[in-house]
N, C-alpha and C positions, 0 to 999 in steps of 0.2 A: 446428499446422504452418502456416506462412505460405504463402499462395497465391503462385505465381510472378508473378502480375499485380500484387500489392501492392508488391513490392520495387521495380520500376521507378517506380511512382507515388511511393513514399517517397523515392526518390532525386531526384525532381524538386522536392521541397519544399525550401525554404530551411532553413538550420540553425535559425533562430528557429522556424519552423513545426514542424520535427521536435522541437525541445525542448519547445514548447508542447503538442504531442500526447503526447509521452512523459510530461510532468508531469501532464497530464489523466488519462492511463491509470494512472499511479502513484496519484493521488488517488482514483480510482475503486476501485482494488485495495485501498488502505488502508481505505476506507470499508467495503468488503465484508468484509475480514478482521477489522477491529475489531468489526464487527457480529456476526460469527460467534464471536469471542472473548467478547463480552458474553453471547451466547446460551449458550455453554458454561459461563460463570461462573454464570449463573442456574440451569442444570441442576444444577450442583454444590450451589448453595445450597438448591435445592428438594429435594435428596436423591435425585434420579434417578441421579446419578453419585456415587461415593464422594468424600468431602471429605478431601483430603490437603494442605490449605492452598493449593490451586491457584486458588481463585476470586479472591483478592486479587492474586496474581501475574499472573493473566490480565488483570485490569482494569488493572494497571500496564502490561503490554505493550500493551494497546489504547490507553491514554492516550499512551504514547510514540509509537505509530504516528500517532495523531491530531496530536500536536505536530509531528511531522516533516512531516505533510501541511499544516499551517497555514503553514509557511514552507519549502516545498520548495527554493526557490532557495538559501537560506542553508544548508539541511541538506546539499545535494548539490553546492554550488558548487565545492568543491575537486576533485570528480571530473569536472566539465565540461571538455571539451577534453583530457582525459588518458585516454581510453578505450583 
């Protein structure tokens, strides 16, 4: 839950600053999630979790997330300004 003190501070930031912070947060989230996906794939491969063909699918998802993080402006450009 956002603190009530953060919203006024956010609103004082320029659109560019808000966009840069949002992209940085997205990049951080993608790194965290893709790392967890890799860990889960390793658990499947090591036999800790049952293998139902998920390890490769998980790695594909992680790579797709990383690719979107490599060029966030182009990946999300159509959505900018149309929230």
